[in-house]
DORO-929395 format. One record per residue (C-alpha): x, y, z. Coordinates in Angstrom, 2 decimals, padded with zeros to 5 digits. Example, Ala and Ser with C-alpha at 12.3 -4.5 7.8 and 13.67 -1.06 7.14 Angstrom:
<kolmis>
KOLMI       px       py       pz
KOLMI   012.30  -004.50   007.80
KOLMI   013.67  -001.06   007.14
</kolmis>
This chain:
<kolmis>
KOLMI       px       py       pz
KOLMI  -030.30  -000.02  -004.69
KOLMI  -027.50   002.57  -004.96
KOLMI  -026.85   004.08  -008.37
KOLMI  -023.12   003.60  -008.97
KOLMI  -020.87   004.75  -011.82
KOLMI  -017.18   004.11  -012.35
KOLMI  -014.61   006.91  -012.18
KOLMI  -012.07   004.91  -014.20
KOLMI  -013.36   003.00  -017.20
KOLMI  -013.62  -000.65  -016.02
KOLMI  -011.76  -001.96  -019.08
KOLMI  -009.26   000.91  -019.37
KOLMI  -008.05   002.39  -016.07
KOLMI  -006.19   005.22  -017.83
KOLMI  -009.54   006.62  -019.01
KOLMI  -011.32   008.70  -016.36
KOLMI  -014.73   010.31  -016.05
KOLMI  -015.02   013.69  -017.79
KOLMI  -018.70   014.34  -018.42
KOLMI  -022.10   012.84  -017.64
KOLMI  -025.61   013.41  -018.92
KOLMI  -029.05   011.89  -019.16
KOLMI  -029.08   012.87  -022.84
KOLMI  -027.51   010.68  -025.53
KOLMI  -027.33   013.64  -027.91
KOLMI  -025.52   015.79  -025.34
KOLMI  -022.96   013.12  -024.48
KOLMI  -022.25   012.48  -028.17
KOLMI  -021.81   016.22  -028.70
KOLMI  -019.29   016.35  -025.84
KOLMI  -017.47   013.41  -027.40
KOLMI  -017.21   015.20  -030.75
KOLMI  -015.73   018.27  -029.04
KOLMI  -013.06   016.29  -027.19
KOLMI  -009.46   016.36  -028.41
KOLMI  -008.59   013.23  -026.40
KOLMI  -009.24   009.53  -026.88
KOLMI  -012.68   008.76  -025.48
KOLMI  -014.91   005.90  -024.34
KOLMI  -018.61   005.89  -023.45
KOLMI  -020.68   003.92  -020.99
KOLMI  -024.44   004.02  -020.69
KOLMI  -025.63   003.05  -017.22
KOLMI  -029.07   001.37  -017.49
KOLMI  -030.71   002.91  -014.43
KOLMI  -034.46   003.57  -014.45
KOLMI  -033.40   006.95  -015.80
KOLMI  -030.23   006.11  -017.81
KOLMI  -027.00   008.02  -017.25
KOLMI  -024.36   008.34  -019.97
KOLMI  -020.72   008.91  -019.02
KOLMI  -017.87   010.11  -021.22
KOLMI  -014.35   008.95  -020.30
KOLMI  -011.13   010.51  -021.61
KOLMI  -007.57   009.21  -021.47
KOLMI  -004.49   007.98  -023.22
KOLMI  -004.86   005.00  -025.51
KOLMI  -001.58   003.48  -024.34
KOLMI  -000.26   002.73  -020.85
KOLMI   003.47   002.29  -020.59
KOLMI   004.92  -000.49  -018.47
KOLMI   007.27   000.67  -015.73
KOLMI   009.51  -002.24  -016.70
KOLMI   010.10  -000.59  -020.08
KOLMI   011.49   002.65  -018.66
KOLMI   015.21   002.92  -018.00
KOLMI   015.47   005.18  -014.94
KOLMI   019.12   005.96  -015.63
KOLMI   021.11   009.04  -014.66
KOLMI   020.79   010.65  -018.09
KOLMI   017.00   010.14  -018.16
KOLMI   016.64   011.78  -014.76
KOLMI   019.19   014.57  -015.31
KOLMI   017.38   015.72  -018.43
KOLMI   014.19   016.14  -016.43
KOLMI   015.46   017.83  -013.25
KOLMI   018.30   020.07  -014.44
KOLMI   016.18   023.24  -014.18
KOLMI   014.99   022.57  -010.62
KOLMI   016.53   024.20  -007.54
KOLMI   018.88   021.93  -005.61
KOLMI   016.21   020.88  -003.09
KOLMI   013.84   019.80  -005.85
KOLMI   016.61   017.86  -007.59
KOLMI   017.48   015.92  -004.42
KOLMI   013.87   015.00  -003.65
KOLMI   013.24   014.06  -007.30
KOLMI   016.30   011.81  -007.30
KOLMI   015.16   009.99  -004.14
KOLMI   011.57   009.68  -005.40
KOLMI   012.74   008.03  -008.61
KOLMI   014.96   005.69  -006.57
KOLMI   011.91   004.77  -004.51
KOLMI   009.85   004.19  -007.66
KOLMI   012.60   001.96  -009.04
KOLMI   012.62  -000.04  -005.82
KOLMI   008.84  -000.41  -005.89
KOLMI   008.94  -001.59  -009.52
KOLMI   011.67  -004.06  -008.61
KOLMI   009.82  -005.80  -005.79
KOLMI   006.13  -005.43  -006.57
KOLMI   004.03  -007.20  -009.18
KOLMI   004.68  -005.78  -012.67
KOLMI   000.98  -005.29  -013.36
KOLMI   000.79  -003.01  -010.32
KOLMI   003.21  -000.56  -011.88
KOLMI   001.81   000.70  -015.10
KOLMI   002.78   004.29  -015.90
KOLMI  -000.43   006.32  -016.13
KOLMI   001.14   009.75  -016.70
KOLMI   004.37   011.55  -017.43
KOLMI   006.96   012.25  -014.72
KOLMI   006.46   015.91  -013.70
KOLMI   009.43   016.90  -011.51
KOLMI   008.51   020.59  -011.43
KOLMI   005.60   019.63  -009.19
KOLMI   008.07   018.34  -006.60
KOLMI   009.40   021.85  -006.08
KOLMI   005.83   023.12  -005.75
KOLMI   005.21   020.52  -003.04
KOLMI   008.30   021.59  -001.07
KOLMI   007.21   025.24  -001.25
KOLMI   003.95   024.41   000.59
KOLMI   005.46   022.72   003.67
KOLMI   005.54   024.50   007.07
KOLMI   009.24   023.77   007.65
KOLMI   010.28   023.99   011.30
KOLMI   006.73   023.46   012.62
KOLMI   006.05   020.52   015.00
KOLMI   007.27   017.25   013.48
KOLMI   003.84   015.65   012.76
KOLMI   002.85   018.76   010.81
KOLMI   006.04   018.88   008.74
KOLMI   006.05   015.14   008.04
KOLMI   002.34   015.12   007.25
KOLMI   002.62   018.11   004.92
KOLMI   005.60   016.59   003.10
KOLMI   003.55   013.45   002.47
KOLMI   000.37   015.33   001.61
KOLMI   001.89   017.81  -000.81
KOLMI   003.88   015.20  -002.70
KOLMI   000.70   013.13  -003.10
KOLMI  -001.39   016.16  -004.11
KOLMI   001.10   017.22  -006.78
KOLMI   001.22   013.64  -008.12
KOLMI   004.61   014.06  -009.78
KOLMI   005.41   010.37  -010.36
KOLMI   003.76   008.16  -013.01
KOLMI   002.63   005.79  -010.22
KOLMI   003.27   004.87  -006.54
KOLMI   002.74   008.42  -005.27
KOLMI   001.17   007.22  -002.01
KOLMI   003.84   004.64  -001.26
KOLMI   006.66   007.09  -001.99
KOLMI   004.84   009.78  -000.02
KOLMI   004.81   007.51   003.03
KOLMI   008.53   006.87   002.53
KOLMI   009.21   010.61   002.46
KOLMI   007.19   011.02   005.66
KOLMI   009.47   008.39   007.21
KOLMI   012.62   010.17   005.98
KOLMI   011.31   013.44   007.38
KOLMI   010.99   011.87   010.84
KOLMI   014.40   010.23   010.51
KOLMI   015.97   013.59   009.66
KOLMI   015.07   014.65   013.21
KOLMI   015.89   011.30   014.84
KOLMI   017.96   008.90   012.68
KOLMI   017.26   006.08   015.17
KOLMI   013.50   006.22   014.52
KOLMI   012.07   002.82   013.57
KOLMI   009.08   003.04   011.25
KOLMI   006.14   000.72   012.03
KOLMI   005.61  -001.80   009.26
KOLMI   003.59  -000.41   006.35
KOLMI   004.26  -003.14   003.77
KOLMI   001.32  -003.74   001.46
KOLMI   001.45  -007.51   002.00
KOLMI   001.55  -007.16   005.78
KOLMI  -001.61  -007.66   007.85
KOLMI  -000.86  -004.43   009.70
KOLMI  -001.28  -002.52   006.43
KOLMI  -004.90  -003.62   006.16
KOLMI  -005.40  -002.93   009.84
KOLMI  -004.26   000.68   010.06
KOLMI  -002.38   002.04   007.04
KOLMI  -004.83   001.13   004.30
KOLMI  -007.76   003.17   005.72
KOLMI  -005.58   006.29   005.65
KOLMI  -004.61   005.64   002.03
KOLMI  -008.20   004.89   000.98
KOLMI  -009.48   008.12   002.54
KOLMI  -006.58   010.03   000.98
KOLMI  -007.54   008.73  -002.47
KOLMI  -011.16   009.70  -001.86
KOLMI  -010.17   013.25  -000.92
KOLMI  -007.84   013.82  -003.86
KOLMI  -010.38   012.39  -006.30
KOLMI  -013.16   014.68  -005.02
KOLMI  -010.71   017.60  -005.00
KOLMI  -010.10   017.30  -008.74
KOLMI  -013.67   016.45  -009.69
KOLMI  -016.13   018.33  -007.50
KOLMI  -018.04   019.79  -010.46
KOLMI  -018.14   016.49  -012.35
KOLMI  -019.36   014.76  -009.21
KOLMI  -021.96   017.49  -008.61
KOLMI  -023.22   016.79  -012.13
KOLMI  -023.53   013.09  -011.25
KOLMI  -025.29   013.92  -007.99
KOLMI  -027.83   015.97  -009.94
KOLMI  -028.44   012.83  -012.04
KOLMI  -029.26   010.96  -008.79
KOLMI  -026.01   008.96  -008.77
KOLMI  -025.12   007.87  -005.23
KOLMI  -021.69   006.28  -005.54
KOLMI  -018.57   006.73  -007.68
KOLMI  -016.13   003.83  -007.69
KOLMI  -012.51   004.45  -008.63
KOLMI  -009.92   001.76  -009.32
KOLMI  -008.98  -000.59  -006.47
KOLMI  -012.69  -000.77  -005.58
KOLMI  -012.60   002.51  -003.61
KOLMI  -016.11   003.95  -003.41
KOLMI  -016.98   007.60  -002.91
KOLMI  -020.44   008.33  -001.49
KOLMI  -021.26   011.70  -003.02
KOLMI  -023.61   012.81  -000.21
KOLMI  -020.66   012.77   002.22
KOLMI  -018.82   015.57   000.38
KOLMI  -019.50   019.23  -000.26
KOLMI  -019.46   019.53  -004.06
KOLMI  -021.25   022.82  -004.70
KOLMI  -018.31   025.22  -004.90
KOLMI  -016.06   026.76  -007.55
KOLMI  -013.37   024.34  -008.65
KOLMI  -010.63   026.65  -007.34
KOLMI  -012.32   026.71  -003.93
KOLMI  -012.52   022.91  -004.02
KOLMI  -008.80   022.64  -004.76
KOLMI  -008.04   024.73  -001.68
KOLMI  -010.67   023.21   000.61
KOLMI  -009.78   019.59  -000.08
KOLMI  -006.04   020.28  -000.08
KOLMI  -006.48   021.56   003.48
KOLMI  -008.48   018.48   004.44
KOLMI  -005.85   016.25   002.87
KOLMI  -003.02   017.96   004.76
KOLMI  -004.91   017.47   008.04
KOLMI  -005.53   013.84   007.14
KOLMI  -001.82   013.21   006.47
KOLMI  -000.84   015.07   009.65
KOLMI  -003.14   012.70   011.56
KOLMI  -001.36   009.81   009.84
KOLMI   002.05   011.18   010.87
KOLMI   000.84   011.40   014.47
KOLMI  -000.51   007.84   014.28
KOLMI   002.87   006.64   012.96
KOLMI   004.71   008.22   015.89
KOLMI   002.24   006.86   018.44
KOLMI   002.30   003.36   016.94
KOLMI   006.11   003.45   017.02
KOLMI   005.98   004.32   020.72
KOLMI   007.62   007.68   020.09
KOLMI   005.31   010.10   021.83
KOLMI   008.46   012.06   022.68
KOLMI   008.58   013.19   019.04
KOLMI   005.01   014.49   018.89
KOLMI   006.00   017.95   020.16
KOLMI   009.48   017.94   018.65
KOLMI   010.30   020.64   016.12
KOLMI   010.33   019.32   012.57
KOLMI   013.26   019.80   010.21
KOLMI   013.98   022.90   008.20
KOLMI   013.98   022.37   004.45
KOLMI   017.78   022.32   004.42
KOLMI   017.94   019.77   007.25
KOLMI   015.56   017.52   005.35
KOLMI   017.48   017.84   002.09
KOLMI   020.80   017.22   003.85
KOLMI   019.41   014.00   005.33
KOLMI   018.14   012.86   001.92
KOLMI   021.58   013.51   000.44
KOLMI   023.82   012.15   003.20
KOLMI   021.71   009.91   005.42
KOLMI   020.37   007.48   002.81
KOLMI   023.49   006.71   000.79
KOLMI   023.61   003.00   001.62
KOLMI   019.87   002.47   002.08
KOLMI   018.20  -000.39   000.17
KOLMI   014.81   001.10  -000.60
KOLMI   013.43  -002.29  -001.69
KOLMI   013.05  -003.15   001.99
KOLMI   010.39  -000.42   002.24
KOLMI   008.10  -002.12  -000.24
</kolmis>
């Protein structure tokens, strides 16, 4: 039977795996050294494994945050114009998602970090073929994880806007969570994306688990990561680069699948937008858009 541990604490999803050991004394020592709130789980395998989880003691409800102009302006005033525009649209998308999805689905697990949006834009190959640009926009926004939640859903929306900036008549295939087509073709891309970004941030922690003969790590939403399928033995900086590259390729494949599913093979070799063309579309092309329809 596979030896499985949880990445997020099963009773507190905002607590995530930080350290593991076969020694009770060692895990208690790590707990004493931590400056964060902690929780412990002992997994009763034949050879027990003890896991330390760290996190915030409180999770804020998205319903309690007032995403008003003043709140947003205070957080994006130091960004370049491009970062401000993308941040504004991302928060609008988050608001729309909160408005139409189940409240329990939108707990705020982290602070809004708008400076990471600018970092994401700086790592896009603007003007490359459209699937590459759209895929990299999606990938880099997800990798930087700037929003408190819904980074994958808003990343898909930005991929859509990137395609629309080249062809405003483009009709996105349905990607609604409650649609059967989501489970058929979108969900596998999202699941694999979450696997990649989780391994990317935790290769050394997962290598430690692998050395303790753990086979599987399960993150929230029941997504399982089979450790033997990933290269873990590398410096954490190398892992950040390696898995970022894999994630970009994965999202580029998704962008290509979107175009093919939409019957728009004519856009596969089309040049993608420049950064300014994309920003102009976000500013001027979405003024009357009801983003709730996207969720």
